[in-house]
C-alpha positions in Angstrom: 78.8 138.6 90.0 80.9 135.4 90.1 79.9 132.3 88.2 81.2 128.7 88.4 81.6 126.1 85.7 82.4 122.4 86.0 84.3 121.5 82.8 85.0 117.9 81.7 87.5 117.3 78.9 87.4 114.1 76.8 90.0 113.1 74.3 93.8 113.0 74.6 93.9 115.0 77.8 96.2 113.1 80.2 99.9 112.9 79.8 100.1 115.9 77.4 100.8 118.7 79.8 97.2 119.8 80.0 96.9 120.3 83.8 99.9 122.7 84.1 98.6 124.5 81.0 95.1 124.9 82.6 96.8 126.1 85.8 98.8 128.8 84.0 95.8 129.8 81.9 93.5 130.1 85.0 96.0 132.2 86.9 96.5 134.5 83.9 92.7 134.9 83.5 91.9 135.4 87.2 90.1 132.1 87.5 89.8 130.3 90.9 89.2 126.6 91.4 91.0 123.4 90.4 92.0 121.0 87.7 92.6 117.3 88.2 92.9 114.0 86.3 90.1 111.5 86.6 90.1 107.7 86.5 88.6 107.4 83.0 91.6 109.2 81.5 89.5 112.5 81.4 90.3 115.9 83.0 87.9 117.8 85.3 88.1 121.6 85.8 86.2 123.6 88.4 86.5 127.3 87.3 84.9 130.3 89.0 85.2 134.0 88.2 83.3 136.7 86.5 81.5 136.1 83.2 84.1 137.8 81.0 87.0 136.0 82.7 85.3 132.6 82.3 84.6 133.4 78.6 88.3 134.3 78.0 89.3 131.2 79.9 87.2 128.9 77.7 88.5 130.6 74.6 92.1 130.1 75.7 91.4 126.5 76.6 90.3 125.7 73.0 92.9 127.9 71.2 96.1 127.6 73.2 96.1 123.9 74.4 99.3 121.9 74.3 100.4 120.5 71.0 99.5 116.8 71.6 96.2 117.5 73.4 93.0 116.7 71.5 89.5 117.6 72.7 86.8 115.3 71.3 84.1 116.4 73.7 83.7 119.2 76.3 81.0 119.0 78.9 80.2 122.3 80.7 77.9 122.5 83.6 77.0 125.7 85.5 77.3 125.3 89.3 77.1 127.5 92.3 80.5 129.3 93.2 82.3 127.7 96.1 84.4 130.7 97.0 87.9 129.4 96.1 90.7 131.8 96.8 93.2 130.4 94.3 93.6 127.8 91.5 95.3 124.4 92.2 96.2 121.2 90.6 94.5 118.7 92.8 95.4 115.1 93.4 93.9 112.8 90.8 90.5 111.1 91.5 90.4 107.4 90.5 86.6 107.7 89.9 85.2 108.9 86.6 82.0 110.1 84.9 83.2 109.7 81.3 85.7 107.5 79.6 88.5 109.2 77.7 91.5 108.3 75.5 94.4 106.6 77.2 97.6 108.5 76.1 99.8 106.8 73.6 103.6 107.1 73.6 105.1 110.3 72.1 108.4 110.8 70.3 110.9 113.1 72.0 110.1 116.8 71.3 112.5 119.3 69.7 113.0 121.1 73.0 114.1 117.9 74.8 116.3 116.9 71.8 117.9 120.3 72.0 118.8 119.9 75.7 120.8 116.7 75.1 123.2 118.8 72.9 123.4 121.7 75.4 126.6 121.3 77.5 125.1 123.8 80.0 122.0 121.7 80.6 121.8 119.0 83.2 120.1 116.9 80.5 123.2 117.0 78.3 123.4 113.6 76.6 120.8 112.2 79.0 119.5 109.1 77.1 115.9 109.2 78.3 115.1 113.0 78.4 111.4 113.9 78.2 108.9 116.5 79.4 105.2 117.3 79.7 104.8 117.1 76.0 106.8 114.0 75.0 108.1 110.6 76.0 106.6 107.2 76.9 103.0 107.1 78.2 101.1 104.0 77.5 104.1 101.7 77.5 104.9 102.5 81.1 101.3 102.9 82.4 100.1 100.4 85.1 96.7 102.0 85.6 94.7 105.2 85.2 94.8 108.1 85.9 98.1 109.0 84.4 100.3 110.0 87.3 103.9 109.0 88.1 102.8 106.7 90.9 100.7 104.7 88.4 103.6 104.2 86.0 106.9 102.3 86.0 108.6 105.7 86.8 107.3 105.2 90.3 110.6 103.4 91.2 112.6 106.5 90.3 112.0 109.2 92.9 112.6 112.8 91.7 115.9 114.2 92.6 115.9 117.7 94.2 116.5 119.5 90.9 113.7 117.5 89.1 111.4 118.1 92.0 112.2 121.8 91.8 111.2 121.8 88.1 108.1 119.7 88.8 107.0 122.2 91.5 107.7 125.4 89.5 104.7 126.8 87.7 107.1 128.9 85.6 108.7 125.8 84.2 106.6 125.5 81.1 107.7 122.0 80.1 108.3 120.2 83.5 105.7 121.7 85.9 103.7 118.7 87.0 105.2 116.6 84.2 104.8 113.0 85.4 107.5 111.2 83.5 110.5 113.6 83.9 113.9 112.3 85.0 117.6 113.0 84.7 120.8 111.0 85.2 120.5 111.5 89.0 116.9 110.2 89.2 117.3 107.4 86.5 116.6 105.4 84.6 120.2 104.8 83.7 121.6 102.8 80.8 123.8 99.7 81.0 125.6 97.3 78.6 125.8 93.5 78.8 127.4 90.8 76.7 124.8 88.3 75.4 126.2 85.8 77.9 124.8 88.0 80.7 128.0 89.7 81.8 127.5 93.3 82.8 130.2 95.4 81.1 131.8 98.5 82.6 131.6 101.1 79.9 132.0 104.9 80.3 129.5 105.8 77.6 126.9 103.2 76.5 126.1 105.2 73.3 129.7 105.4 72.3 130.2 101.7 73.0 127.1 100.7 71.0 128.0 102.9 68.0 131.6 101.5 68.0 130.4 97.9 68.0 127.8 98.5 65.3 130.3 100.2 63.0 132.6 97.2 63.6 129.8 95.0 62.2 128.4 93.7 65.5 124.7 93.1 66.1 123.1 94.6 69.2 119.8 94.4 71.1 118.8 97.8 72.3 116.0 98.4 74.8 113.7 101.2 73.7 110.3 102.6 74.6 108.0 99.6 74.0 110.5 96.8 73.7 114.0 95.8 72.3 115.2 96.5 68.8 117.9 94.6 67.0 120.3 97.1 65.5 123.2 96.8 63.0 124.6 98.4 59.8 122.1 98.6 56.9 124.8 99.5 54.3 127.0 96.4 54.6 125.8 93.3 52.8 127.9 91.0 55.0 126.4 92.3 58.2 122.8 92.2 56.9 123.4 88.6 55.6 124.8 87.6 59.0 121.6 89.0 60.7 119.4 87.1 58.3 121.3 83.9 59.0 121.2 84.4 62.8 117.5 85.4 62.8 116.5 82.8 60.3 114.7 85.5 58.3 115.5 84.8 54.7 113.5 87.5 52.8 111.2 89.5 55.1 112.2 93.2 55.0 113.9 94.9 57.9 113.0 98.5 59.0 115.6 101.2 58.9 116.1 104.1 61.3 117.6 107.3 59.7 119.4 110.1 61.6 117.2 112.8 60.1 115.1 113.7 57.1 118.2 114.5 55.0 119.4 110.9 55.4 115.9 109.6 54.5 116.2 111.4 51.2 119.6 109.8 50.6 118.4 106.3 51.1 114.8 106.5 49.8 112.3 108.5 47.9 109.8 109.8 50.4 106.3 110.5 49.0 104.4 113.8 49.6 103.2 114.1 53.2 105.9 111.6 54.4 108.1 114.1 56.1 105.2 115.4 58.3 104.4 111.8 59.3 108.1 110.9 59.9 108.7 113.9 62.2 105.3 113.7 64.0 105.0 112.8 67.7 103.8 109.3 66.5 107.0 108.8 64.6 105.9 105.6 62.6 107.8 103.5 60.1 106.8 104.8 56.6 107.2 102.5 53.6 108.6 104.3 50.6 110.7 103.6 47.4 114.3 102.8 48.2 117.6 103.9 46.7 120.7 101.9 45.9 122.5 103.5 49.0 120.9 100.9 51.2 121.9 97.2 51.0 119.7 95.2 48.7 119.5 92.6 51.5 117.6 94.9 53.8 114.4 94.4 51.7 115.4 91.8 49.1 113.3 91.7 45.9 111.3 94.8 47.0 111.4 98.3 45.5 110.4 99.8 48.9 111.8 100.0 52.4 110.3 101.0 55.8 112.0 104.0 57.3 111.6 105.8 60.6 113.3 108.6 62.5 114.7 108.4 66.1 112.0 108.9 68.8 114.2 108.8 71.9 117.3 110.7 73.0 119.3 107.5 73.0 118.4 106.8 69.4 119.3 110.4 68.4 122.7 110.2 70.1 123.4 106.7 68.6 122.6 107.7 65.0 124.7 110.8 65.3 127.7 108.5 65.8 127.0 106.2 62.8 128.9 107.5 59.7 126.2 106.3 57.3 123.5 108.0 59.4 121.1 105.0 59.2 120.8 101.5 60.7 118.6 98.5 60.6 116.3 98.8 63.6 114.1 95.8 63.7 111.9 94.1 66.4 114.0 92.2 68.9 112.2 88.9 68.8 112.4 85.3 67.6 110.4 84.7 64.5 106.6 84.6 65.3 107.1 85.4 69.0 106.4 88.8 70.6 109.2 91.4 70.9 111.3 91.0 74.0 110.6 93.5 76.8 112.8 92.1 79.7 116.5 91.4 80.0 116.1 87.7 80.8 114.0 87.3 77.6 116.8 88.8 75.6 119.4 86.4 77.1 117.2 83.4 76.6 115.7 84.2 73.2 118.2 86.4 71.4 121.3 84.4 72.3 122.9 83.5 69.0 121.4 86.5 67.3 122.9 89.5 69.0 126.4 90.1 70.5 125.7 92.8 73.0 122.6 94.2 74.9 122.0 97.9 75.7 119.6 98.0 78.7 117.8 100.7 80.6 116.2 100.4 84.0 112.6 101.5 83.3 110.3 98.5 83.2 108.1 98.2 80.1 104.6 97.6 81.2 103.0 97.3 77.7 104.9 95.9 74.8 104.4 98.3 71.8 105.9 97.6 68.4 106.6 100.4 65.9 103.7 101.4 63.8 104.0 100.9 60.0 102.2 103.1 57.4 102.3 103.3 53.6 100.7 105.8 51.3 98.1 104.8 48.7 97.0 107.5 46.3 98.2 110.1 48.8 96.2 108.6 51.7 97.9 106.8 54.6 97.1 103.2 55.2 98.1 101.4 58.4 100.0 98.1 57.9 100.6 98.0 61.7 98.8 100.3 64.2 100.8 100.4 67.4 103.3 102.8 69.0 102.1 106.4 68.9 98.5 105.4 68.0 97.5 102.6 70.4 95.4 102.5 72.4 93.5 105.5 71.0 89.9 104.8 70.1 88.1 104.9 66.8 84.7 106.6 66.8 82.1 104.9 64.7 78.7 106.3 63.6 76.6 104.1 65.7 76.2 103.0 69.3 77.5 99.6 70.1 77.2 97.3 73.1 80.2 96.7 75.5 82.1 93.9 74.0 85.4 92.3 72.8 86.8 91.5 69.4 89.6 89.0 68.9 90.6 89.9 65.3 92.0 87.4 62.8 94.7 84.7 63.0 97.7 86.5 61.5 99.3 89.9 62.3 96.3 90.8 64.4 95.1 93.1 67.2 92.2 92.9 69.6 89.6 95.5 70.5 87.0 96.5 73.1 83.8 98.5 72.4 81.5 100.9 74.3 79.2 103.7 73.4 80.2 104.8 69.8 83.9 103.8 70.3 86.2 100.9 69.5 89.5 100.8 71.3 92.1 98.7 69.5 95.0 97.1 71.3 98.5 97.7 70.0 99.8 95.2 67.4 99.8 91.7 68.9 101.0 89.3 66.2 100.1 85.8 65.0 97.7 83.8 67.2 99.4 80.4 66.6 102.0 81.3 69.2 101.0 80.8 72.8 103.0 83.9 73.9 100.9 86.0 71.6 97.6 84.5 72.9 98.7 85.4 76.4 99.8 88.9 75.2 96.3 89.4 73.6 94.5 88.2 76.8 96.6 90.5 79.0 96.0 93.6 76.9 92.3 93.0 76.6 91.9 92.4 80.3 93.8 95.6 81.0 91.5 97.7 78.7 88.4 96.0 80.2 89.6 96.8 83.7 90.7 100.4 83.1 87.5 101.3 81.1 85.3 99.2 83.5 83.7 97.3 80.7 81.2 94.5 81.2 81.4 92.6 77.9 78.1 91.5 76.5 79.6 89.8 73.5 82.8 88.5 72.1 83.3 88.6 68.3 85.5 86.0 66.8 86.3 84.7 63.3 84.1 81.8 62.4 87.0 79.6 61.4 86.7 76.6 63.8 90.5 76.1 63.9 91.7 79.6 64.6 93.8 79.7 67.8 92.1 82.8 69.1 89.1 80.5 70.0 91.3 79.4 73.0 90.6 82.8 74.5 86.8 82.2 74.6 87.0 80.5 78.0 88.9 83.5 79.4 85.8 85.7 78.8 83.1 83.3 79.8 79.6 84.7 80.0 79.6 86.9 77.0 77.6 86.0 73.9 79.9 84.6 71.2 79.4 86.2 67.8 81.1 84.4 64.8 82.0 86.7 61.9 82.9 85.6 58.4 86.5 86.7 57.6 85.9 88.5 54.3 82.7 90.1 55.7 84.8 91.5 58.6 87.1 93.2 56.1 84.2 94.6 54.1 82.5 96.1 57.2 85.7 97.6 58.4 86.1 99.4 55.1 82.5 100.6 55.2 83.0 101.9 58.8 86.2 103.6 57.9 84.5 105.4 55.0 81.9 106.7 57.5 78.9 105.2 55.8 75.8 105.0 57.8 74.7 101.7 59.4 71.9 101.4 57.0 74.1 101.7 53.9 74.9 98.8 51.6 78.0 98.6 49.6 79.6 96.2 47.1 82.9 95.3 48.7 85.8 93.6 46.9 87.8 91.7 49.6 91.0 90.0 48.4 92.7 88.7 51.5 93.7 85.1 50.7 91.6 82.3 52.1 88.9 82.5 54.8 86.3 80.2 56.3 83.0 80.8 54.4 79.4 80.8 55.6 78.9 77.5 53.7 81.8 75.8 55.5 84.0 76.0 52.5 87.2 78.0 51.9 86.6 81.4 50.4 89.2 83.4 48.6 88.8 86.9 46.9 85.1 87.7 47.3 82.6 90.2 46.0 80.2 90.9 48.9 77.2 93.1 49.2 77.7 94.2 52.8 76.3 96.5 55.5 76.8 97.0 59.2 
């Protein structure tokens, strides 16, 4: 006798190829019904069939899911069968019952990377190749649910060949893949001089590589913003970049062609390769070798290294004889990374010589994440691309609220249920552009998750610039938090200690405004939630 189940999937379930996977699984198991995205970034399935088919379907759902999909909760409700005669991917529903994780950006997968080297493929040397399992997500998302019409890809209608792939259930990687494109669809890539002149070049990758090898400095638009790229092995070039950027000693990040190059320029610790080649593709800080210019990270024994995460970057690094480049954030000191062409022309004039631009608008600025290892455990120095805006689950229920973070190198957050959703890296709050950036990202999260903030947490320092945002979230209770106590509680939460636990925390983070109105430094605090 037929049975029916309503299944709701919570986790990273949108933008990871889950709906086409569910479709293929349902057809294979003889299940009728539908799957669709919902407005809270969750996925809803209505599945009906006999008991054995449903059991097999649920087992396959858990064991065969796409590589980037992650289920944190599965709600299953038994309903009356509706007599469906097939299984379909339905149009997304903007309403939602449960909030889920907003998909972060993913590095290009090995299959898409392989296509750009296949002369028989229509994706041969296509700079922005992606599929259901890889490519930009959060950085191009206007609103939930994750559908092409809700992203900046909406301005690139599918060509006939991409539409054929999108509509073909047998196309494992492109059936119902929202961000797919090719050279016919766009986005396309262009080159400009820093004075704003559009240059006619046959191959933007070849042009960029040639200029970099000649010692020029370029701005290159990527997934979440512009990078500044130049040789990392030539002291004179690195010195010129430091002079132009007015960045005397702060280290630059390096992008290496592949892991073999990483091993030539640095000493990757255990577990580093897995992280470097992961879909998150962060910068990993590791001991450096003499192959790299001392001026890349002067006075330091370490360097931050990452691998290419877009087709353009792969093709570019392939044409660099050294196999590695400086690839640092395209910004003026203290200000957010550029995301638009006019910002590059106005802010990076005098720093870069040429600009490589693509047509896809960047909706959310997302810097590269930075991680180091400490006693074999990874520690975030910057949690951004590939990780934001995933939530962190904590072991207690919290009210709906907002947190504004510290003054320097900060991020914001919103909370609901037992979850804290961090924004991507924002920067220093003493810059008005970063305050506006923080406000915009918090308002977006509040809107997409339909949060009604009951409180706003802020550092108790009376002169922190983040206080200027209080008027933007009027009506919420203001909770002032002592700086060092915030660090202590963050460590307690990260260790998974219960809310009733007390711990002796050593917090050494420079100065902070104390409970007594004085300036505190390194502190020993007995802390709890």
